[in-house]
C-alpha positions as CSV (number, residue, x, y, z in Angstrom):
1,X,90.6,71.6,117.2
2,X,87.8,71.0,119.6
3,X,85.3,71.2,116.8
4,X,87.2,68.5,114.9
5,X,87.3,66.2,118.0
6,X,83.6,66.8,118.6
7,X,82.7,65.9,115.1
8,X,84.8,62.7,115.3
9,X,83.2,61.7,118.5
10,X,79.7,62.2,117.1
11,X,80.7,60.3,113.9
12,X,82.0,57.4,116.0
13,X,79.0,57.2,118.2
14,X,76.7,57.4,115.2
15,X,78.6,54.6,113.4
16,X,78.4,52.4,116.5
17,X,74.6,53.1,116.9
18,X,74.0,52.4,113.2
19,X,75.9,49.1,113.3
20,X,74.1,47.7,116.4
21,X,70.8,46.8,114.8
22,X,72.5,45.5,111.7
23,X,74.2,42.8,113.7
24,X,70.8,41.1,114.4
25,X,69.3,38.8,111.9
26,X,66.7,40.3,109.6
27,X,64.0,37.8,110.5
28,X,63.6,35.9,113.8
29,X,63.8,32.1,113.9
30,X,60.4,30.6,114.3
31,X,60.7,28.0,117.1
32,X,57.0,26.7,117.0
33,X,53.6,27.4,115.5
34,X,50.5,25.8,116.9
35,X,46.8,26.5,117.3
36,X,46.1,28.6,120.4
37,X,43.5,26.1,121.6
38,X,46.3,23.5,122.2
39,X,48.0,25.8,124.7
40,X,45.1,25.2,127.2
41,X,46.0,21.5,127.3
42,X,49.7,22.2,127.8
43,X,48.9,24.5,130.7
44,X,46.7,21.8,132.4
45,X,49.6,19.3,132.0
46,X,52.3,21.6,133.3
47,X,51.9,20.8,137.0
48,X,52.6,17.1,136.1
49,X,55.8,18.1,134.3
50,X,56.9,20.2,137.3
51,X,56.1,17.5,139.8
52,X,58.4,15.1,138.0
53,X,61.0,17.8,137.5
54,X,61.0,17.3,133.7
55,X,63.2,19.9,131.9
56,X,61.1,20.8,128.8
57,X,64.2,22.0,126.9
58,X,65.0,18.3,126.3
59,X,61.6,17.5,124.8
60,X,59.3,18.0,121.8
61,X,55.7,18.6,122.9
62,X,52.8,17.1,121.1
63,X,49.1,17.6,121.7
64,X,46.9,14.6,120.5
65,X,43.1,15.1,120.5
66,X,40.8,12.1,120.9
67,X,37.0,12.1,121.2
68,X,36.9,12.3,125.0
69,X,40.5,12.9,126.0
70,X,43.5,14.9,125.0
71,X,47.1,13.7,125.5
72,X,50.0,16.0,126.0
73,X,53.1,14.0,125.0
74,X,56.7,14.8,125.7
75,X,59.3,13.0,123.5
76,X,63.1,13.4,123.8
77,X,64.4,15.7,121.1
78,X,66.8,13.0,120.0
79,X,64.2,10.2,119.9
80,X,64.0,8.0,116.8
81,X,61.3,9.0,114.3
82,X,61.5,5.5,112.7
83,X,58.1,3.7,112.5
84,X,59.9,0.6,113.9
85,X,60.9,2.4,117.1
86,X,58.7,1.6,120.0
87,X,58.3,3.3,123.4
88,X,60.8,5.9,124.6
89,X,63.8,5.8,122.2
90,X,65.6,9.0,123.2
91,X,68.0,10.1,125.9
92,X,65.1,11.3,128.1
93,X,62.1,9.2,128.9
94,X,58.9,10.0,127.0
95,X,56.0,11.2,129.2
96,X,52.3,11.5,128.6
97,X,49.5,13.4,130.4
98,X,46.0,12.2,129.6
99,X,43.3,14.9,130.2
100,X,39.5,14.6,130.2
101,X,37.8,16.9,127.7
102,X,34.6,17.0,129.7
103,X,36.1,18.5,132.9
104,X,39.7,19.5,131.9
105,X,41.1,17.3,134.7
106,X,44.2,15.1,134.5
107,X,43.1,11.4,134.2
108,X,46.6,10.0,134.5
109,X,50.2,10.8,133.8
110,X,52.9,8.3,133.1
111,X,56.3,7.6,131.5
112,X,56.2,5.7,128.2
113,X,58.4,2.6,128.2
């Protein structure tokens, strides 16, 4: 009798352990892909985001490279993508940090109207 109960317990534990990993999706969801070099600019802009207490979960992040500057732009996730839309069209105000390429310093940071 003890042997039968032992076998049942082992079978139950094995079944639970076997089903655990099967509950997870086969492939993870890719949230973002970007060149690693752009991460440098986001890190430089981060103190400006923290200073203004911006919750990055509400924003899409864009890194725009120009000849002498780089802009890190935050746009509300629900902002209009229409070409006619101007300024900050989402629930949360758009925000830009302009950074000098020459010395990696923030030139200015401002809300987009």
